[in-house]
Residue, then its C-alpha position, 0 to 999 in steps of 0.5 A: m283768478k285775479k285776471i279773471i276778476t279784473f276782466c269781469l270788472l272791466f266788462c261790467l264797467t264797459i256795459s255800465f258806461a254804455q248804458l249811461k250813454l244810452k240813458k243820456a241819449d234817451k233823456l235828450f230825445n225825450e226832451l226833444k233836444y234832437v241835435e244833442a240826442a243825435q250826437a249822444y246816440e251816435a256815440y253809443l251806437e258806435k260801440e254797440p254791435n247789437p242795439s235795441t230796437e228802441a235805440v234804433a228807432h230813436i236815432a232814426d226819429t232824431y234824424y227824421f225830426l232834424d230833416k236829415p233823410r239820408e241819415a234817418l234812412a240808414w237807421y229806418r232800414k235797419l229798423y225795418e230789417l229788425q221788425g219786418q211785418t211788425l213795423s207800425d204804420l207810423y214807422l212805415i210812413r217815416y221809412t218811406q218818407s225818408l226814401r222819398g226824401v232822397r228821391d228813391y221813389e221806386k223803392a218807397d213804392e215797392i215797400t208800401k205795396s209789399e206791406l199793403l199786400k201783407k195787410k190785405d187792406e183793399k181800401e187802403a191799397s185802392h187809396f194808395m194807387n189812386q193817389k199814385r196814379y194822380n201824382d204820376s199824371l201830374s208829370s204829363q201836364p204843365s203845373l198851374y203854379k209858378i214859385k219864387a223865394v221872397a227876399v226877406n228870408s233869413s238863414k233861420s226859420d221863416f214860415g207860417t204866412t197869413f194875410y192881414g189886409n194888404q200886409l202879411v204876418y209870418s213867423s221867424a227865428k231870425d232875431t239873432t240878437k237872442f243868440h245869447e239867450k236860451l235857444y230852442s233845443w229841437n234845432q238850436q235856433p232862436f224861438l219864433e216870433l211874429y213879424v208883419a210886412d208890406r206886400n208888393i202887389s206886382t211881385g209878391e215881395l215883402f218889405n218894411e218887415m217889423p215885429f208884430l203885436e209885441d205886447i203878446r210876445s212870449q219868451y218862447h214860440d209865437a207862430t201860425v196865426t189867423f184873423t177874423p174877417d174884420l181883422k179885429t181878433i187874432y188866434y195864434t200858437t204859443n207854448t203852454l206857459k204859466k207866469r211866462k214860464l214853460l208849463n210841462d206835462k208829467e213827462g216833462v214835455n211842453n205842449f203848444q196851445i192856441l190863444r185868442a186876443n182882440i186887436q185895437d189900435g195896433k195893440a192886443s188885449e189879454p190873450e184868452k185860452m181856448f177851452f180845448n187846450s190841454l197840458d197833456f197834448s198840443v193844439g196849434h196851427p189855427s186857421l179860420s174859414q173865410d167867413g170866420k165861422w169855422l176854426f180849423f186847427v191841428s192836434d195830437m190829442p188822444g183819439g186821433y188817427g195819427e201823429t197829428d190830425i186836423y180838427v174843426a170847431e164851429v165859431f158862434s156869433d158871440g165868439k164861443l166855440n163848439t166842441p172840436q170834431n176830427l175831420g176823419p180818415a179821408i183827411n187824417t192818416a197815421g202820419r202828420e196832417m198839419f197847417p190847414f187852410y180853408l177857402d171856397k169849400t176847399l181844404y188845403f193842408s200838408s201831410d206826410g201820410h198821403y202819397g207825395y214827393g217826400g216830407l210834408d206835401v200840400f194837398e187839396s180836398k173838396q168839401n162835399g158836405k159837413l165833415i165830408f171831404s173828397e180824396p186829397k189831391n197833391l198840388g204837384e211840383p214845383l209847389n211840392s218837393n222832396k222836403d217839407d212844403f207847408s203853410f199854404v195860403m191863397e188870396p180869395e180869387s185864387k190867383y196868388g199866395y204864399f207857402s213855406s218849404n225847407r227844400d235844399t235850394g232855400k236860403g235858410d232852414d224854412d223859407i217863405y215862397y210866393f206863388t202865382k196860380a194860373k187858371a185851371p184848364c176846364d174842359q167838358l166832354v160831349s158824347g153821342k151816336v150817329i146813325a142813318s136816318k132811314t135804316k137806323l144803322s150806326l155810321d162810322g167815319v162821320i166827322i164831328k166838327v166843333f165851332d164856337s159862338f163866333g163860328d170859329y173852328k175849334t176841333e173835330v173827331t170821327t165816329l167809331a165803327n159803332g157810330d159813337y164819338l167823344v169830343t172835348i171842348p172848353c167849359g163855359g161856352a155855347y158851341r155848334l156841333e156839325a156832323s158830316k159824311p160824304s153822300y149824307i146831309s150834314q146836321e147841326k146841334t148846339v150845346t152849352t158847356g158848364t163849369k165843372n172840369l171833365e163833366e160829360i154831356k151825353g146823348v148829343n146824337f145825330e141822324l144823317a140822311n143819305l141821297d138814297d133816302f130821298t130817291v126811288i128807282e122807276d123805269n131803271k132811273k133814279k128819281v127824287d121821291i115825291n108825291p104827284i104834282f097836281f096842276e089846275y085844269d088847263k093851267w101850269g101855275i104852281t099850286p100850294q100842293a105843288v110847292i110842298e112837293l117841289d120843295k122836296v126837290v129843292y131840299v135834295m139839290s140844296n143838301f147834295p150840291k153835286v146832284k144834277i137833274k132833268i125834268e120830264s112832265h107827262t100827261d094822260s092820253r085824254g085830249k089832243d096829242s098836240y095840246n097835251m104836248n104843249l101843256s106838259d112842256k109848259r108845266a115842266k118849265s114852270t117847275r124848273d122856274y120854281i126850283l131856280s127861284k130858290g137859288i139852285d144853279p141853272g147849270r144843275i138842271e140839264s133840261a125841262i121837257g114836256y112829253g105829253e102822252k108819248r110815254l104812258r106807263n100803262k095801256c091807257s092810250n087814245g080810245v082805251k077805256c080806263t079808270e081815273e086811277e089808271h090815268l093818274l099813273n100817266r100824269r106825272s112830273d119826274f125829276i131824274i137824277i143824272e149826276e150825283 
């Protein structure tokens, strides 16, 4: 009996001791002391074979927040096994992001697809597939970005760059002199401070760095700043304080706030709190639009779509701010959307909720109207990695900028990177159809050649069986399109491309004429099809009416350079035979001379002979009474094609 009692006491003490370990770990977790919390949870879980779902979630989150995806993955996998279909969207994001963090992209996609099928959410599934296809396409084309880490990076956190005239302001925890003071419990590093540095315009390197606006420095975090266009006002993120001490919410959590101060002669005025700051939630990462009329920021305030959302507030001319508005589900997800930057109607931001490479990735979204944004697009590698990539800023001409990342190849925790951006390729599509001018039937095998405004050849395509073609040509230029096919007259058209990438210019159609379109078969001979040529009485000079018809012959010979002809001139039977013979011969040679005057090679006219009345087409020979119309049939000039 005594042994049983002793065993029960030991069992109860063991349970109580384990519960104390868990309680300690939970306390550290709730206080955001993740380094210590990880150790405490490991100590508890080492001897707990059946931990609670909450404990598994907490240790997974602890490693997730410490940017240890492999350790986090082990526990998120266990959480997924425990919860299955009941796993929340937030934890699905963290699980798949941990998979991406270790570059297991295939498994991350497999799990996401499986969960989307279970949810039967077609809109979300379409969004996932669209972003995945776009990301996959990035691997087949060269990146616009070239990156390099700047030399001022330390072994601690350096991030949050913002242009300040010709200088750069950023946040850093590199002041190691503060190690004797209280450290930030999240990662055991010194608190962030603001620095300003000069920029090397050629290389992007930072130098002459020094503390910035020390008169607004707190004893805690001061980071992520933005300036009005005149550089006279600063907005920045800092801890919520009261009399220089942390002011926590009811659960003991200290949230962030945005403060604003005026700058004059290198000094800052007394900071002003934004009216939407709250003790109960965080606001931070302020970023003004280029004209200073819109303030974008991040918050986890109630009513959002996920962990942190991006909001925007209008800034009036007197500096007052309008009520903040959530940017909506096109931008915000169940995960984290952070570090907004707005330039030329494009919002750049970081997210772990949209499809990416792992951790926070930088995305861009075009603004199409007030609070209407296009589907975000990943900026791709090398700017994005399988770790956190964030705090993207770019100069107004979009040629260079800076971002931050905690990728493995960095020098410290978070590092600052300089990037250059090449001009994005811009091409437009030109499409149309080619048909035969006479039959209106589609023509295949027609070559469409493209020449620029200097006449230089650029590219070519061939029409399909249905006569359609589609050719890609550069944006912002004037181009000549030439459609050609053997035995057809080439045709040209001009187009002027715009500036929108992949926009299509439709309906650039061609109708090509064949030699047969200009000929007729008479007396088993192929002849150029013209109206009768009339000459003045007893003359052989070319009349204006004759010019019209002879120009048709010139057109055929000019456009079909292989064509050779012979000219035959005929009269009716009226008049003397010898006279008619002589007159017709002069008329034949007169038409020949006109054709040659238009630049036709003499070698392409075999002969020009007059036959008088020897080759009548009807009964109207000498002495036969005929109508004028019947005699007209015999008065003719034939341009007979002998070679084509």
